[in-house]
N, CA, C and O atoms as CSV, one atom per row, in Angstrom:
chain,resi,resn,atom,element,x,y,z
A,1,UNK,N,N,-117.359,112.704,-25.751
A,1,UNK,CA,C,-117.568,113.504,-26.202
A,1,UNK,C,C,-116.582,114.634,-25.755
A,1,UNK,O,O,-116.763,115.061,-24.615
A,2,UNK,N,N,-115.444,115.245,-26.577
A,2,UNK,CA,C,-114.917,116.532,-26.891
A,2,UNK,C,C,-115.841,117.455,-27.377
A,2,UNK,O,O,-116.409,117.267,-28.453
A,3,UNK,N,N,-115.985,118.160,-26.878
A,3,UNK,CA,C,-116.754,119.440,-27.390
A,3,UNK,C,C,-115.260,120.642,-27.920
A,3,UNK,O,O,-114.608,121.046,-26.957
A,4,UNK,N,N,-114.893,121.034,-29.016
A,4,UNK,CA,C,-113.884,121.560,-29.365
A,4,UNK,C,C,-114.095,122.914,-30.393
A,4,UNK,O,O,-113.816,122.864,-31.591
A,5,UNK,N,N,-114.674,124.212,-29.669
A,5,UNK,CA,C,-115.130,125.292,-30.130
A,5,UNK,C,C,-114.160,126.657,-30.672
A,5,UNK,O,O,-113.339,127.075,-29.856
A,6,UNK,N,N,-114.215,127.115,-31.567
A,6,UNK,CA,C,-113.060,128.227,-31.638
A,6,UNK,C,C,-113.901,129.503,-30.934
A,6,UNK,O,O,-115.128,129.560,-30.850
A,7,UNK,N,N,-113.156,130.291,-30.555
A,7,UNK,CA,C,-113.273,131.546,-29.493
A,7,UNK,C,C,-114.580,132.101,-30.228
A,7,UNK,O,O,-115.627,132.212,-29.590
A,8,UNK,N,N,-114.485,132.519,-31.865
A,8,UNK,CA,C,-115.407,133.063,-32.480
A,8,UNK,C,C,-116.811,132.904,-32.721
A,8,UNK,O,O,-117.674,133.761,-32.918
A,9,UNK,N,N,-116.895,131.514,-32.663
A,9,UNK,CA,C,-117.990,130.290,-32.107
A,9,UNK,C,C,-118.567,130.278,-31.231
A,9,UNK,O,O,-119.790,130.198,-31.344
A,10,UNK,N,N,-117.993,130.348,-30.016
A,10,UNK,CA,C,-118.442,130.805,-28.615
A,10,UNK,C,C,-119.168,131.821,-28.501
A,10,UNK,O,O,-120.333,131.996,-28.144
A,11,UNK,N,N,-117.818,132.897,-29.070
A,11,UNK,CA,C,-119.095,134.300,-28.902
A,11,UNK,C,C,-120.138,134.334,-29.448
A,11,UNK,O,O,-121.237,134.612,-28.968
A,12,UNK,N,N,-119.796,133.981,-30.763
A,12,UNK,CA,C,-121.394,134.213,-31.673
A,12,UNK,C,C,-122.410,133.142,-31.101
A,12,UNK,O,O,-123.563,133.533,-31.281
A,13,UNK,N,N,-122.353,132.070,-30.548
A,13,UNK,CA,C,-123.482,131.306,-29.705
A,13,UNK,C,C,-123.751,132.096,-28.207
A,13,UNK,O,O,-124.870,132.079,-27.696
A,14,UNK,N,N,-122.575,132.797,-27.558
A,14,UNK,CA,C,-123.214,133.601,-26.369
A,14,UNK,C,C,-124.161,134.518,-26.785
A,14,UNK,O,O,-125.285,134.629,-26.293
A,15,UNK,N,N,-123.640,135.269,-27.821
A,15,UNK,CA,C,-124.609,136.457,-27.988
A,15,UNK,C,C,-125.803,136.179,-28.474
A,15,UNK,O,O,-126.509,137.183,-28.569
A,16,UNK,N,N,-126.363,135.063,-28.863
A,16,UNK,CA,C,-127.783,134.246,-29.126
A,16,UNK,C,C,-128.174,133.583,-28.004
A,16,UNK,O,O,-128.783,132.515,-28.071
A,17,UNK,N,N,-128.003,133.896,-27.398
A,17,UNK,CA,C,-128.587,132.951,-26.355
A,17,UNK,C,C,-128.041,131.854,-25.614
A,17,UNK,O,O,-128.497,131.388,-24.569
A,18,UNK,N,N,-127.237,131.560,-26.112
A,18,UNK,CA,C,-125.441,130.744,-25.520
A,18,UNK,C,C,-126.653,129.054,-25.535
A,18,UNK,O,O,-126.205,128.100,-24.900
A,19,UNK,N,N,-127.202,128.978,-25.817
A,19,UNK,CA,C,-127.966,127.434,-26.333
A,19,UNK,C,C,-128.026,127.028,-27.933
A,19,UNK,O,O,-128.426,127.746,-28.850
A,20,UNK,N,N,-127.592,125.871,-28.003
A,20,UNK,CA,C,-126.905,125.651,-29.502
A,20,UNK,C,C,-127.715,124.355,-29.771
A,20,UNK,O,O,-127.522,123.565,-28.847
A,21,UNK,N,N,-128.618,123.825,-30.785
A,21,UNK,CA,C,-128.644,122.662,-31.276
A,21,UNK,C,C,-128.100,122.353,-32.221
A,21,UNK,O,O,-127.856,123.221,-33.059
A,22,UNK,N,N,-127.682,120.912,-32.457
A,22,UNK,CA,C,-126.741,120.443,-33.284
A,22,UNK,C,C,-127.661,119.073,-33.958
A,22,UNK,O,O,-127.653,118.174,-33.117
A,23,UNK,N,N,-128.391,118.690,-35.135
A,23,UNK,CA,C,-128.606,117.342,-35.727
A,23,UNK,C,C,-128.090,117.153,-36.744
A,23,UNK,O,O,-127.284,117.902,-37.295
A,24,UNK,N,N,-128.513,116.061,-37.148
A,24,UNK,CA,C,-128.715,115.231,-38.282
A,24,UNK,C,C,-129.194,115.342,-39.647
A,24,UNK,O,O,-130.391,115.058,-39.614
A,25,UNK,N,N,-128.775,115.664,-41.023
A,25,UNK,CA,C,-129.492,115.969,-42.107
A,25,UNK,C,C,-129.471,115.230,-43.386
A,25,UNK,O,O,-128.630,115.333,-44.279
A,26,UNK,N,N,-130.571,114.428,-43.348
A,26,UNK,CA,C,-129.968,113.325,-44.677
A,26,UNK,C,C,-129.621,114.186,-46.039
A,26,UNK,O,O,-130.006,115.338,-46.241
A,27,UNK,N,N,-128.885,113.462,-46.853
A,27,UNK,CA,C,-128.748,114.149,-47.898
A,27,UNK,C,C,-128.933,113.764,-48.717
A,27,UNK,O,O,-128.466,112.629,-48.630
A,28,UNK,N,N,-129.580,113.947,-50.139
A,28,UNK,CA,C,-130.112,112.814,-51.208
A,28,UNK,C,C,-129.278,113.185,-52.107
A,28,UNK,O,O,-129.695,112.846,-53.215
A,29,UNK,N,N,-127.997,113.885,-52.167
A,29,UNK,CA,C,-126.728,113.613,-53.513
A,29,UNK,C,C,-125.900,113.193,-52.460
A,29,UNK,O,O,-125.943,112.918,-51.261
A,30,UNK,N,N,-124.751,113.292,-53.878
A,30,UNK,CA,C,-123.484,112.715,-53.306
A,30,UNK,C,C,-123.558,110.981,-52.877
A,30,UNK,O,O,-122.777,110.410,-52.115
A,31,UNK,N,N,-124.569,110.449,-53.507
A,31,UNK,CA,C,-124.556,108.969,-52.276
A,31,UNK,C,C,-124.951,108.899,-51.532
A,31,UNK,O,O,-124.587,107.962,-50.821
A,32,UNK,N,N,-125.704,109.530,-51.177
A,32,UNK,CA,C,-126.690,110.124,-49.864
A,32,UNK,C,C,-125.409,110.338,-48.311
A,32,UNK,O,O,-124.324,110.912,-48.401
A,33,UNK,N,N,-125.779,109.917,-47.480
A,33,UNK,CA,C,-125.528,110.184,-46.114
A,33,UNK,C,C,-125.975,111.209,-45.546
A,33,UNK,O,O,-126.801,111.847,-46.199
A,34,UNK,N,N,-125.590,111.746,-44.108
A,34,UNK,CA,C,-125.852,112.771,-43.284
A,34,UNK,C,C,-124.721,114.039,-43.453
A,34,UNK,O,O,-123.665,113.924,-44.075
A,35,UNK,N,N,-125.161,115.212,-42.791
A,35,UNK,CA,C,-124.562,116.188,-42.947
A,35,UNK,C,C,-125.400,116.951,-41.164
A,35,UNK,O,O,-126.563,116.930,-40.759
A,36,UNK,N,N,-124.204,117.486,-40.599
A,36,UNK,CA,C,-125.116,118.258,-39.334
A,36,UNK,C,C,-125.715,119.733,-39.651
A,36,UNK,O,O,-125.645,120.389,-40.691
A,37,UNK,N,N,-126.318,120.031,-38.423
A,37,UNK,CA,C,-126.753,121.396,-39.028
A,37,UNK,C,C,-126.839,121.652,-37.391
A,37,UNK,O,O,-127.031,120.839,-36.486
A,38,UNK,N,N,-126.626,123.094,-37.349
A,38,UNK,CA,C,-126.748,123.636,-36.160
A,38,UNK,C,C,-127.334,124.988,-35.958
A,38,UNK,O,O,-127.001,125.806,-36.816
A,39,UNK,N,N,-128.307,125.506,-34.813
A,39,UNK,CA,C,-128.935,126.614,-34.781
A,39,UNK,C,C,-129.294,126.570,-33.747
A,39,UNK,O,O,-129.103,125.601,-33.012
A,40,UNK,N,N,-130.186,128.082,-33.276
A,40,UNK,CA,C,-130.474,128.196,-32.324
A,40,UNK,C,C,-131.882,127.981,-31.373
A,40,UNK,O,O,-132.059,128.038,-30.156
A,41,UNK,N,N,-132.913,127.670,-32.671
A,41,UNK,CA,C,-133.925,127.135,-32.481
A,41,UNK,C,C,-133.871,125.610,-32.981
A,41,UNK,O,O,-133.358,125.373,-34.075
A,42,UNK,N,N,-134.407,124.547,-32.174
A,42,UNK,CA,C,-134.629,123.224,-32.464
A,42,UNK,C,C,-134.997,123.320,-33.707
A,42,UNK,O,O,-134.626,124.417,-34.124
A,43,UNK,N,N,-135.612,122.643,-34.618
A,43,UNK,CA,C,-136.206,121.911,-35.476
A,43,UNK,C,C,-137.621,121.572,-35.187
A,43,UNK,O,O,-137.848,121.059,-34.092
A,44,UNK,N,N,-138.442,121.747,-35.868
A,44,UNK,CA,C,-139.912,121.446,-35.151
A,44,UNK,C,C,-140.134,119.602,-35.147
A,44,UNK,O,O,-139.314,118.912,-35.754
A,45,UNK,N,N,-140.718,119.283,-34.780
A,45,UNK,CA,C,-140.946,117.490,-34.201
A,45,UNK,C,C,-139.330,116.827,-34.194
A,45,UNK,O,O,-138.740,116.087,-34.981
A,46,UNK,N,N,-139.046,117.308,-33.246
A,46,UNK,CA,C,-137.512,116.517,-33.048
A,46,UNK,C,C,-137.424,116.933,-31.855
A,46,UNK,O,O,-137.685,118.070,-31.463
A,47,UNK,N,N,-136.797,115.406,-30.795
A,47,UNK,CA,C,-136.439,115.763,-29.218
A,47,UNK,C,C,-134.673,115.966,-29.127
A,47,UNK,O,O,-133.859,115.403,-29.859
A,48,UNK,N,N,-134.442,116.713,-28.266
A,48,UNK,CA,C,-133.148,117.134,-27.744
A,48,UNK,C,C,-133.041,116.570,-26.404
A,48,UNK,O,O,-133.861,116.083,-25.625
A,49,UNK,N,N,-131.357,116.853,-26.357
A,49,UNK,CA,C,-131.089,116.414,-25.039
A,49,UNK,C,C,-130.129,117.186,-24.611
A,49,UNK,O,O,-129.328,117.475,-25.500
A,50,UNK,N,N,-129.862,117.719,-23.373
A,50,UNK,CA,C,-128.867,118.448,-23.112
A,50,UNK,C,C,-127.424,117.457,-23.253
A,50,UNK,O,O,-127.677,116.376,-22.722
A,51,UNK,N,N,-126.398,117.476,-23.646
A,51,UNK,CA,C,-124.820,117.318,-24.272
A,51,UNK,C,C,-124.186,117.606,-23.017
A,51,UNK,O,O,-124.111,116.705,-22.182
A,52,UNK,N,N,-123.546,119.172,-22.683
A,52,UNK,CA,C,-122.707,119.432,-23.301
A,52,UNK,C,C,-122.589,120.945,-22.334
A,52,UNK,O,O,-123.255,121.783,-22.942
A,53,UNK,N,N,-122.134,121.414,-21.381
A,53,UNK,CA,C,-121.852,123.321,-21.040
A,53,UNK,C,C,-121.002,123.495,-20.307
A,53,UNK,O,O,-120.814,123.601,-19.095
A,54,UNK,N,N,-120.022,123.532,-22.013
A,54,UNK,CA,C,-118.694,124.071,-21.690
A,54,UNK,C,C,-118.442,124.938,-22.655
A,54,UNK,O,O,-118.975,124.915,-23.765
A,55,UNK,N,N,-117.263,126.085,-22.104
A,55,UNK,CA,C,-116.985,126.845,-23.151
A,55,UNK,C,C,-118.119,127.913,-22.966
A,55,UNK,O,O,-118.079,128.949,-23.631
A,56,UNK,N,N,-119.318,127.631,-21.907
A,56,UNK,CA,C,-120.337,128.909,-22.001
A,56,UNK,C,C,-121.818,128.774,-23.049
A,56,UNK,O,O,-122.712,129.555,-23.376
A,57,UNK,N,N,-121.498,127.377,-23.329
A,57,UNK,CA,C,-122.406,126.917,-24.480
A,57,UNK,C,C,-123.169,125.950,-23.744
A,57,UNK,O,O,-122.622,125.019,-23.153
A,58,UNK,N,N,-124.606,126.162,-23.754
A,58,UNK,CA,C,-125.864,124.879,-23.612
A,58,UNK,C,C,-125.778,124.278,-25.154
A,58,UNK,O,O,-126.112,124.989,-26.102
A,59,UNK,N,N,-125.239,122.724,-25.368
A,59,UNK,CA,C,-125.439,121.991,-26.128
A,59,UNK,C,C,-126.547,120.877,-26.041
A,59,UNK,O,O,-126.976,120.325,-25.029
A,60,UNK,N,N,-126.879,120.698,-27.271
A,60,UNK,CA,C,-128.150,120.060,-27.187
A,60,UNK,C,C,-127.910,119.363,-28.681
A,60,UNK,O,O,-127.725,119.930,-29.757
A,61,UNK,N,N,-127.987,117.710,-28.332
A,61,UNK,CA,C,-128.211,116.724,-30.020
A,61,UNK,C,C,-129.445,116.250,-29.619
A,61,UNK,O,O,-129.885,116.117,-28.477
A,62,UNK,N,N,-130.121,115.930,-31.039
A,62,UNK,CA,C,-131.223,114.645,-30.884
A,62,UNK,C,C,-130.945,113.214,-29.719
A,62,UNK,O,O,-129.928,112.663,-29.296
A,63,UNK,N,N,-132.387,113.011,-29.512
A,63,UNK,CA,C,-132.344,112.054,-28.286
A,63,UNK,C,C,-132.077,110.637,-28.770
A,63,UNK,O,O,-131.699,109.675,-28.102
A,64,UNK,N,N,-132.355,110.709,-30.098
A,64,UNK,CA,C,-131.899,109.391,-31.263
A,64,UNK,C,C,-130.546,108.693,-31.389
A,64,UNK,O,O,-130.248,107.515,-31.193
A,65,UNK,N,N,-129.827,109.711,-31.760
A,65,UNK,CA,C,-128.535,109.659,-31.927
A,65,UNK,C,C,-127.931,108.497,-30.582
A,65,UNK,O,O,-127.882,108.944,-29.437
A,66,UNK,N,N,-127.473,106.928,-30.873
A,66,UNK,CA,C,-127.358,106.237,-30.369
A,66,UNK,C,C,-126.007,106.821,-30.180
A,66,UNK,O,O,-125.830,107.352,-29.083
A,67,UNK,N,N,-124.966,106.835,-31.061
A,67,UNK,CA,C,-123.595,107.070,-30.384
A,67,UNK,C,C,-123.097,108.623,-31.093
A,67,UNK,O,O,-123.317,108.907,-32.270
A,68,UNK,N,N,-122.366,109.564,-30.077
A,68,UNK,CA,C,-121.623,110.735,-30.172
A,68,UNK,C,C,-120.583,110.434,-30.649
A,68,UNK,O,O,-120.042,109.328,-30.648
A,69,UNK,N,N,-120.100,111.766,-31.258
A,69,UNK,CA,C,-118.451,111.698,-32.041
A,69,UNK,C,C,-117.846,111.479,-30.924
A,69,UNK,O,O,-118.375,111.266,-29.833
A,70,UNK,N,N,-116.372,111.545,-31.257
A,70,UNK,CA,C,-115.598,111.082,-30.679
A,70,UNK,C,C,-115.483,113.105,-29.891
A,70,UNK,O,O,-115.528,113.717,-28.824
A,71,UNK,N,N,-115.316,113.321,-31.412
A,71,UNK,CA,C,-115.204,115.131,-30.905
A,71,UNK,C,C,-115.900,115.389,-32.051
A,71,UNK,O,O,-115.865,114.905,-33.183
A,72,UNK,N,N,-116.863,116.683,-31.266
A,72,UNK,CA,C,-117.736,117.654,-32.158
A,72,UNK,C,C,-116.853,118.911,-32.281
A,72,UNK,O,O,-116.194,119.231,-31.291
A,73,UNK,N,N,-116.775,119.689,-33.454
A,73,UNK,CA,C,-115.713,120.875,-33.603
A,73,UNK,C,C,-117.265,121.393,-33.868
A,73,UNK,O,O,-118.357,120.904,-34.157
A,74,UNK,N,N,-116.650,122.752,-33.576
A,74,UNK,CA,C,-118.403,124.113,-33.714
A,74,UNK,C,C,-117.119,125.315,-34.152
A,74,UNK,O,O,-115.935,125.370,-33.819
A,75,UNK,N,N,-117.869,126.109,-34.943
A,75,UNK,CA,C,-116.787,126.927,-35.576
A,75,UNK,C,C,-117.785,128.064,-36.791
A,75,UNK,O,O,-118.915,127.891,-37.250
A,76,UNK,N,N,-116.944,129.035,-36.978
A,76,UNK,CA,C,-118.257,130.331,-37.332
A,76,UNK,C,C,-117.996,130.154,-38.769
A,76,UNK,O,O,-116.868,130.401,-39.197
A,77,UNK,N,N,-119.047,129.700,-39.654
A,77,UNK,CA,C,-119.033,130.454,-41.054
A,77,UNK,C,C,-119.325,132.241,-41.350
A,77,UNK,O,O,-120.218,132.995,-40.965
A,78,UNK,N,N,-118.067,132.454,-42.239
A,78,UNK,CA,C,-118.509,134.209,-42.414
A,78,UNK,C,C,-120.131,134.457,-43.163
A,78,UNK,O,O,-121.066,135.150,-42.762
A,79,UNK,N,N,-120.017,133.637,-44.323
A,79,UNK,CA,C,-121.050,134.275,-45.018
A,79,UNK,C,C,-121.718,133.097,-45.567
A,79,UNK,O,O,-121.251,132.347,-46.424
A,80,UNK,N,N,-123.058,132.990,-44.891
A,80,UNK,CA,C,-123.684,133.529,-44.086
A,80,UNK,C,C,-123.218,133.143,-42.968
A,80,UNK,O,O,-122.789,132.008,-42.757
A,81,UNK,N,N,-123.267,134.108,-42.112
A,81,UNK,CA,C,-122.463,133.920,-40.300
A,81,UNK,C,C,-123.479,132.830,-40.195
A,81,UNK,O,O,-124.590,133.081,-40.662
A,82,UNK,N,N,-123.247,131.514,-39.589
A,82,UNK,CA,C,-123.754,130.971,-38.859
A,82,UNK,C,C,-122.396,129.528,-38.299
A,82,UNK,O,O,-121.264,129.259,-38.701
A,83,UNK,N,N,-123.206,128.998,-37.340
A,83,UNK,CA,C,-122.414,127.938,-36.720
A,83,UNK,C,C,-122.533,126.620,-37.450
A,83,UNK,O,O,-123.574,125.968,-37.530
A,84,UNK,N,N,-121.197,126.242,-38.050
A,84,UNK,CA,C,-120.806,124.972,-38.498
A,84,UNK,C,C,-120.439,123.815,-37.675
A,84,UNK,O,O,-119.291,123.880,-37.235
A,85,UNK,N,N,-121.041,122.887,-37.387
A,85,UNK,CA,C,-120.408,121.670,-36.839
A,85,UNK,C,C,-119.873,120.673,-37.520
A,85,UNK,O,O,-120.554,120.317,-38.482
A,86,UNK,N,N,-119.025,120.183,-37.375
A,86,UNK,CA,C,-118.236,118.849,-37.548
A,86,UNK,C,C,-118.041,117.748,-36.355
A,86,UNK,O,O,-117.906,117.899,-35.141
A,87,UNK,N,N,-118.084,116.459,-37.262
A,87,UNK,CA,C,-118.308,115.417,-36.682
A,87,UNK,C,C,-117.143,114.636,-36.442
A,87,UNK,O,O,-117.032,113.633,-37.147
A,88,UNK,N,N,-116.411,114.822,-35.760
A,88,UNK,CA,C,-114.843,113.811,-35.543
A,88,UNK,C,C,-114.163,114.812,-36.732
A,88,UNK,O,O,-113.536,114.182,-37.584
A,89,UNK,N,N,-114.200,116.325,-36.913
A,89,UNK,CA,C,-113.805,116.672,-37.891
A,89,UNK,C,C,-114.140,116.707,-39.168
A,89,UNK,O,O,-113.532,117.572,-39.799
A,90,UNK,N,N,-115.335,115.700,-40.124
A,90,UNK,CA,C,-115.997,115.894,-40.939
A,90,UNK,C,C,-117.365,116.403,-41.066
A,90,UNK,O,O,-118.078,116.174,-40.089
A,91,UNK,N,N,-117.869,117.006,-41.987
A,91,UNK,CA,C,-119.018,117.105,-42.207
A,91,UNK,C,C,-120.065,116.743,-42.609
A,91,UNK,O,O,-121.035,117.496,-42.695
A,92,UNK,N,N,-120.085,114.612,-43.176
A,92,UNK,CA,C,-120.532,114.107,-42.952
A,92,UNK,C,C,-120.104,113.244,-41.436
A,92,UNK,O,O,-119.048,112.994,-40.856
A,93,UNK,N,N,-121.080,113.058,-41.271
A,93,UNK,CA,C,-121.631,111.759,-40.186
A,93,UNK,C,C,-121.847,110.361,-41.020
A,93,UNK,O,O,-122.679,109.949,-41.829
A,94,UNK,N,N,-120.742,109.885,-40.439
A,94,UNK,CA,C,-120.230,108.591,-40.346
A,94,UNK,C,C,-120.766,107.287,-39.589
A,94,UNK,O,O,-120.132,106.234,-39.650
């Protein structure tokens, strides 16, 4: 998996402890499916494993994911300021 991180996202993660958790979230609208969420703390009740430690970021993803994307993109959203993760360039996990 290639980790593609914008400079602003990398700096934002580093200023918040350098550890980032990325997980899937089920959506019930728009025909269902899953999107990605990202945060500096893991959500309760989920297990994570370290995936990557490049760009000065400790990336952790759920242990239950059997298949990782070819590319995981991380970008900084302006309002509210938070990290957005994209699976192979998309917000939806296919």
